FIVOLUM-792458 format. One record per atom (N, C-alpha, C): x negated, y, z; residue in three letters. Coordinates in steps of 0.001 Angstrom, whole numbers, plus 500000, padded with zeros to 6 digits. Layout:
BEGIN
XYZala...
***
This chain:
BEGIN
878962276398552801met879368276226553914met879620277560554583met880674277415555623ile880953278793556219ile880100278986557353ile879651280316557637pro878746280494558847pro878918279887559994pro878271279361560818val878545278815562202val878465279821563179val879595280031563946thr879892281006564907thr878987280485566052thr878581281461567063asp877806281183568174asp878864280540569167asp878276279790570119glu879107279199571141glu879635280329572088glu879272281495572105ser879774282594572829ser881206282922572363ser881504282540571000ala882792282647570492ala883824282107571230ala883602280835572056met884547280273572741met885287281097573648met884792282345574070asn885325283310574869asn886562283889574174asn886478283827572607gly887534284418571962gly888884283678571912gly888794282338572250tyr889934281541572100tyr891107281857573363tyr892221281815572944asn893368281756573991asn893336280409574493asn893106280217575637ser892692278674576177ser893996277920576222ser895234278535576074ser896590277905576119ser897340278048574862ser896391278664573770gly897229279015572622gly897528277887571640gly896635276713571616thr896637275677570621thr896921274518571018thr898036273796570630arg898505272450571069arg898549271679569781arg898112270411569917val898130269378569103val898909268312569494val900045267815568594phe900815266851568829phe900446265829568264phe900201264411568892leu899793263229568393leu900781262232568550leu900832261189567736gly901800260189567689gly901864259472566531gly902151258107566722lys902468257289565399lys903633257674564831lys903737257193563349gly904814257517562512gly906245257274563131gly907110258221562948gly908531257904563436gly908846258006564864gly908040258596565588val908231258708567030val908957260200567331val908935261042566428gly909700262162566793gly908465263485566913gly907249262991566624lys906280264100566877lys906361265266566056lys906760265349564942thr907088266437564022thr908308267470564800thr909142266625565094thr910378267306565668thr910034268008566880thr909247267336567867cys908896268045569122cys907738269184568729cys906850269025567731ala906143270185567383ala906794271231567059ala907882271039566237ala908677272086565472ala909433272933566598ala909943272146567442ala910973272795568646ala909887273524569486ala908702273024569835thr907942273847570529thr907514275323570214thr907227275097568795ala906952276282567959ala907975277211567935ala909171276726567761leu910521277758567816leu910760278413569018leu910328277532570157his910504278080571447his909594279321571720his908113279133571334phe907438280225571496phe907747281466570627phe908197281120569441ala908571282255568583ala909634283157569283ala910544282356569553glu911824282891570124glu911613283722571591glu910465283311572292ala910084283909573512ala909112285222573140ala908987285579571746gly908232286756571386gly906840286573571035gly906316285384570926glu905096285105570691glu904878284825569149glu904067285503568327arg903792285083566902arg903096283624567045arg903709282892566297thr903286281264566439thr903279280875564880thr902263279887564798leu902184279328563402leu902209277510563731leu903150277128563021val903264275631563153val902813274964561791val901951274042562016leu900904273464560948leu901045272168561004leu901295271445559664ser901356270084559365ser900269269815558368ser899567268600558687thr898438268318557673thr898838266871557257thr900082266353557510asp900697265174557075asp900488265032555571asp900115263900554899pro900131263612553525pro901616263621552810pro902548263250553754thr903939263620553341thr904760264369554446thr904455265752554398pro905122266603555454pro906545266524555612pro907119266772556806ser908414266970557063ser908928268174557802ser908056269045557912leu908178270202558847leu909476270945558155leu909099271315556758ser910114272074555922ser911437271621556121ser911523270294555941his912830269602556173his913607269904557301his912710269526558561ile913164269841559944ile913873271308559882ile912957272151559432phe913405273606559610phe914705274035558705phe914951273009557500asp915747273229556645asp915345274305555623asp914128274050555102arg913441275271554276arg912778274545553215arg912571275345552112gln911821274779550805gln910346274599551316gln909586273616550984arg908203273385551268arg907329274433550957arg906275274828551586ser905442275917551169ser904003275635551907ser903016275615551139glu901629275280551807glu901093276719552335glu901730277708551951leu901190279081552752leu901946279171553847leu901561280352554575glu902014280596555943glu903289281403555672glu904474280850555336cys905750281576555292cys906459281769556608cys907069282699556771glu907861283031557878glu909158282358557837glu909662281637558619val910853280755558710val911837281492559646val911493282028560567val912333282926561546val911450283946561899val911862285093562562glu911002285999563239glu910102285596563980glu908666285860563627arg907591285510564590arg907175284073564478arg907872283345563770leu907435281904563315leu907032281572561888leu905815281189561857phe905260280761560548phe905081279401560327phe905210278995559098leu905003277413558816leu904055277406557667leu903261276139557833ala902431275936556708ala902212274404556604ala902435273834555523glu902089272338555159glu901078272144554162glu900019271537554541leu898889271477554053leu898768270016553338leu899132269797552339gly898994268274551685gly897517267907551351gly897366266873550776leu896134266601550073leu895476267565549257leu896040267801548169glu895575268762547279glu895135270041547742glu896028270757548803glu895705271977549417glu894321271778550246glu894350270608551058val893094270398551803val891775270268551095val892195269629549818arg890981269128548951arg890242270540548467arg891295271362547965thr890851272726547613thr889894273392548512thr890474273441549795met889997274372550785met888608273524551249met888438272371551245trp887327271715551632trp886187271816550677trp886562271845549198asp885692271992548261asp885249273342548291asp885941274470548569glu885559275972548672glu884572276070550015glu884824275642550889arg884166275765552143arg882826274957552359arg883012273569552029phe881846272499552311phe881333271812551264phe882100271720550120gly881906270716549234gly880468270655548671gly879906271938548059arg878645271855547438arg877609271586548170arg877749272192549540glu876300271833550337glu876386270356550809glu877589269826551178val877548268551551596val877233267275550509val877622267777549123tyr877274267062548006tyr875806267090547977tyr875171268212548258ser873527268191548099ser873013267241549056ser873570266722550158val873057265815550847val873294264353550445val874438264236549996phe874742262809549506phe874207262443548098phe874207263483547391ser873505263127545957ser871974262857546103ser871534263123547046ala870055262647547241ala869941261173547332ala870985260527547742phe870903259089547892phe871646258299546747phe872849258988546100val873760258242545176val873859259129543936val873852258634542878asp874104259281541685asp875577259290541175asp876180260480541654val877602260700541593val878027261901541096val878933262124540239glu879380263338539715glu880394264124540797glu880028265554540807tyr880637266282541841tyr882136265876541954tyr882800266186540966ala884238266029540996ala884727264617541601ala883893263405541327thr884271262043541886thr883956262227543413thr882766262840543761phe882316263001545118phe883450263794545910phe884088264784545499val884939265413546341val886322264621546405val886713264021545251glu887710262903545417glu887660261947546319glu886481261454546424phe886302260380547382phe886222260880548874phe885665261793548962met885422262429550396met886598262855550985met887547263394550071thr888880264027550529thr889944263118550629thr889916261920550025ser891026260921549960ser890792259569550196ser889590258997549964val889186257787550202val888670257537551600val887650258518551984leu887178258406553273leu888283258845554430leu888467257980555304pro889780258316556341pro889173259628557107pro890376260401557223gly890053261358558335gly889430262670557850gly888945262581556827leu888008263888556429leu888845265218556408leu890138265055555843asn890938266294555838asn891117266739557273asn891428265890558134glu891806266429559459glu890302266926560296glu889122266464559687glu887932267015560207glu887851268341559713glu888178268694558482phe888117269953558072phe889150270996558681phe890251270290558891met891421271045559563met890956271543560942met890290270730561823val889882271175562912val889088272437562906val888224272731561917asp887481273940562002asp888408274961561250asp889437274604560533tyr890424275550560015tyr891268276133561190tyr891652275334562000val892510275640563078val891548276467564079val890359276010564268arg889464276898565036arg889242278195564794arg889106278488563205arg888946279732563031arg890060280692563047arg891360279986562753leu892590280737563154leu892718281346564494leu892356280192565618ala892207280734566880ala891289281815567107ala890243281913566423leu889334282888566594leu889854284225565951leu890538284190565003glu890994285442564317glu892091286165564974glu892911285353565903gly893856286035566800gly894995286549565951gly895309286065564821arg896444286717564194arg897804285946564928arg897752284733565541tyr898800284129566160tyr898473283780567660tyr899548284066568385arg899364283911569851arg899516282303570306arg900107281716569392arg900542280171569562arg900185279628568268arg899468278439568118ile899290277437567045ile899600276070567431ile900475275544566707val901212274164566915val900947273398565883val899967272335566147trp899388271489564938trp900090270128565108trp900871269723563961asp901541268302563990asp900335267561563195asp899828266592563831thr898699265818563195thr898776264261563624thr898048263619563082ala898047261997563413ala896984261783564523ala896994260683565311pro895787260637566184pro894497260860565546pro893672261514566480leu892414262083565872leu891085261289565857leu891247259909565981gly890256258899566247gly889344259020565202gly889741258878563826gln888802258925562578gln888227260446562594gln889043261451562835thr888439262540562794thr887181262826563760thr887589262487565013leu886315262546565905leu885115261686565539leu885474260474565079ala884078259717564674ala883572260544563384ala884151261201562445leu883601261794561452leu882869263066562046leu883261263655562899leu882455264821563469leu881048264431563777leu880894263322564245gly879517262709564708gly878679262232563231gly879311262463562004thr878482262067560804thr877135263006560668thr877389264102560566pro876102264879560402pro874856264530561500pro875296264371562831ser874193264157563672ser873533262796563348ser874489261814562938leu874039260247562575leu873066260484561315leu873293261174560369leu872537261367559011leu871255261931559792leu871391263165560314ala869977263817560713ala869287262869561578ala869884262148562256arg868993261324563241arg868353260137562389arg869124259639561681his868380258572560623his867416259186559900his867505260370559272leu866332260832558568leu865287261428559458leu865379261812560479arg864457262172561471arg863482260922562014arg864343259480562012leu863688258519562657leu863025257665561356leu863547258036560114ala862800257224558996ala862318258006557922ala861180258649558327pro860766259718557342pro860302259090555780pro860057257824555795arg859683257187554551arg860743257301553406arg862010257488553969val863329257607553138val862980258722552120val862148259793552474tyr861912260867551660tyr861282260350550230tyr860488259421550300ser859795258823549222ser860616258250548090ser861807257976548547his863007257466547717his864120258386547235his863989259396547610leu865235260441547321leu864879260887545923leu866166261310545360arg866266261776543953arg865901263201543784arg865417263955544825thr865411265303544680thr863882265731544831thr863638267002544643ser862141267722544919ser862051267910546230ser860667268247546695gly860433268528548083gly861151269854548560gly861236270664547870glu861839271819548155glu863340271539548705glu864215270847547718arg865415270232547806arg865749269417549268arg864466268542549316arg864706267954550638arg864817268811551818arg863777269897551916glu864072270805553064glu865629271499552977glu866202271795552028ser867128272230551910ser868227271380552510ser868072270134552084met868988269176552629met869035269023554119met867868269031554795met867605268990556205met868393270176556909met868271271324556001glu868975272533556588glu870363272475556597glu871014271822555504val872373271615555430val872839270750556584val872005269736556592leu872478268908557834leu872531269597559129leu871411270494559324arg871602271137560724arg872717272060560826arg873168272721559775arg874181273610559901arg875613272750560090arg875658271503559272trp876716270757559293trp877022270225560887trp875840269759561471glu875778269218562787glu876209270364563658glu875807271390563655ser876057272838564300ser877700272907564333ser878204273009563071leu879525273294562944leu880398272033563600leu879942270801563425ala880750269679564054ala880606269987565553ala879548270332566207ser879430270518567538ser880392271520568131ser880463272706567153leu881331273938567654leu882892273324567307leu883055272538566592cys884475271989566334cys884856271027567652cys883950270173568031met884202269382569099met884465270161570549met883614271441570627ala883717272229571781ala884944272713571777ala885396273140570593phe886774273779570468phe887882272677571002phe887923271573570712leu888885270573570965leu888899270309572281leu887617270449572969arg887581270138574348arg888026271262575315arg887776272346574936gln887782273641575730gln889106274563575640gln889675274409574187ala890723275230573868ala891970274753573313ala891965273281573266val893187272692572658val893957271777573833val895223271941573767arg895832270883574701arg896879270012573875arg896560268740574287phe896891267608573616phe898309266980574275phe899325266674573154val900555266333573598val900826265061572882val901007264143573549met901329262703572980met902926262403572896met903408262079571631val904852261576571644val904817260282571477val905730259563572060thr906024258151571944thr907404257688572073thr907826256605571932ile909252256027572224ile909031254759573197ile910265254505573860pro910179253428574812pro910352252003574163pro909308251527573471glu909351250249573007glu908088249684573109glu907937248294572975thr906790247627573559thr905494248050572402thr905678247920571091leu904470248337570410leu904045249580570570leu904903250609570651ala904525251943570872ala903712252085572423ala904056251434573346leu903338251560574727leu901993250881574344leu901894249875573566arg900540248961573471arg899601250291572649arg900208250849571558gln899529251728570936gln898834253097571705gln899691253309572830leu899341254508573574leu898062254219574224leu897838252975574661asp896328252539575432asp895364252849574582asp895514252506573109asp894317252900572132asp894115254285572050asp895070255034571924val894860256387571751val894392257184572978val894801256919574159phe894180257609575289phe892758257222575443phe892373256036575160gly891073255631575520gly890292256213574187gly890731256296573022glu890088256824571780glu889801258267572160glu890616259063572751leu890296260440573266leu889625260449574306leu889673259703575158ala888709259728576491ala887150259378576250ala886904258800575041arg885579258368574479arg884873259642574261arg885690260692573658tyr885178261933573337tyr885323263176574406tyr885899262653575553gly885875263909576567gly887232264594576438gly888142263960575787leu889551264554575594leu890450263964576329leu891578264734576909gln892721264152577487gln894015264622577279gln895024263751577160val896359264248576956val896901264854578011val897432266085577994glu897999266810579065glu899497266639579229glu900245266136578112his901720265927578519his902071264787577554his902984263943577934leu903641262849577358leu904977262871577108leu905459262985575924ile906928262951575707ile907495261611575136ile908343261222575781val909126259950575433val910317260075574869val910360260054573566asn911623260377572817asn912725259064572543asn913684259637572270asn914882258664571743asn915405257716573049asn915417258277574221val915705257534575489val917289257451575494val917957256258575566ile919281256187575941ile919868256525577199ile920557257565577138thr921194258091578363thr922724257889578483thr923284257360577508thr924846256969577681thr924967255488576931thr925198254521577695ala925078253114577089ala926610252769577121ala927464253105576116asp928823252954576122asp929273251738575138asp928335250879574953ser928540249694574297ser927528248547574679ser928087247462574598pro927068246143574935pro925688246259574308pro925649246745572910phe924508246938572286phe923712248068573009phe923963249029573146leu923517250255573768leu922915249931575349leu923771249113575953ala923517248952577387ala922258247914577528ala922237246941576371gln921086246044576388gln919665246706575915gln919820247740575152lys918720248634574463lys918251249369575579lys919219250105576507ala918978250839577630ala918255250287578628ala918535249131579001ala917989248301579985ala916272247860579625ala916302247605578366gln914825247237577888gln914059248539577898gln914680249568577411gln913906251018577723gln913534251363579072gln914368251009579892gln913928251295581427gln912720250627581809gln912652249333581531asp911623248470581668asp910193249125581170asp910298249493579944his909258250299579396his908815251604580093his909854252356580406leu909652253538581162leu908973253397582486leu909382252396583131arg908737252025584278arg907126251676584104arg906769250936583238gln905486250733582809gln904790251948582424gln905387252900581587leu904832254239581165leu904313254986582386leu905304254992583497arg905126255740584598arg904038255130585726arg903952253890585528gln902827253205586251gln901502253382585695gln901491253318584168arg900136253540583698arg899622255090583381arg900465255841583221tyr900232257297583034tyr900849258150583852tyr901270257819585173gly901780258650586133gly900986260013586326gly899641260077586138gln899077261233586350gln899186262436585279gln899978261903584227val900253262839583182val901699263237583227val902064264573583152pro903566264919583104pro904031264296582137pro905397263871582218ile906054262923581309ile907505263655581106ile907902263780580002thr909257264468579622thr909955263553578743thr911184263244579029glu911921262239578333glu913069262990577648glu913070262781576352ile914051263331575289ile915242262209575078ile916481262567575344pro917390261601575060pro917605261439573481pro918348260119573311leu918589259873571764leu919744260547571336leu919755261440570409phe920694262150570041phe921706261443569059phe922871261776568974pro923779261135568130pro923558261659566517pro922819262763566414his922646263358565184his921314263742564605his921187263899563427glu919822264200562978glu919243265596563483glu918041265640563774ile917531266880564410ile916842267794563111ile917862268632562794arg917543269382561511arg918164270796561656arg917395271765561477gly917869273153561584gly917688273711563091gly917866274998563113leu917389275807564141leu918169275463565509leu919414275212565299glu920171274981566777glu920007273624567123glu919744272493566320arg919297271275566985arg918016271333567435arg917169272094566847leu915694272190567535leu915784272865568702leu916645273822568932arg916749274434570320arg917270273612571336arg918042272535570798gln918438271540571819gln917245270781572311gln916394270242571558val915182269726571983val914424270448572806val914139271766572259ala913408272588573119ala913892272861574594ala915109272920574692ala915725272999576002ala915546271779577026ala915313270592576212val914999269401577054val913527269404577451val912615269894576519leu911133269979576727leu910876270799577952leu911473272140578011gly911367272956579248gly910308273388579538gly910329274187580584pro908885274797581200pro907894273916581461pro908106272675581681arg906882271801581999arg906014271646580924arg906444271813579713leu905408271740578548leu905033273018578380leu905938274061578033phe905755275340577752phe904979276267578657phe904979275954579813asp904238277090580789asp902952276460581099asp902386275183580620arg901086274886581125arg900239275594580163arg
***
């Protein structure tokens, strides 16, 4: 497991340097993240745009071949797409053996099976690891801006509490030691692993609270609005808040009966959004008549997002 950095490292973060884009599938989250990253790069800031989506589309939006490495797509803009296999390898190298030593005390499982389970079957673990990956990138200082395109972090946030839960259980139920499959020396090692894992999870949560800005992307439809309440509440339970709300695909020119009806429905949804989340800056992106792909069309989106998002 990687060494745990002291809390004083928080002073090394750029407090406005990391943005996380949240949103359900199909709302334009990746497009907004890509446009934001392109803006920062073209403003002269070395920027990394990062996706941990199992089916990433960042490369498609930039009209590039996919690469899991940090490849430069334009001057000062680097892109990385980390799918399940890349995350599994990174998690294995950084965490796998020591976390395995904890769980193998309770269950008889081969290491390869354990890694496959932890990184694919257990929801959200890849994002849990990516929080620490992004945290370390922020500390390294190689990038002035980091833009992370991810799913809502509810599962990730819950998993950050896993080591504390395990450690608390073992402290409160010492008789479990009589049933462990390991020696006394190994049991002490297991508790030390839990302490380090717990400390690292605390650092990750502190990073999210103090050095990350959360941007929510949605569309003006009924189901999307209902989902927003869940996501806002989910973040609030962990002391996190959305700093900007982007509403995508807003109809601005209703030149047919179909579009006029859709636009009227959207306006009702937009009124509800302003009533519920009026304390959060809201930016509306119009429904474009073309696919957003390539630099010029990303610049169109960036122009709409404007300084309300970029200067915060």
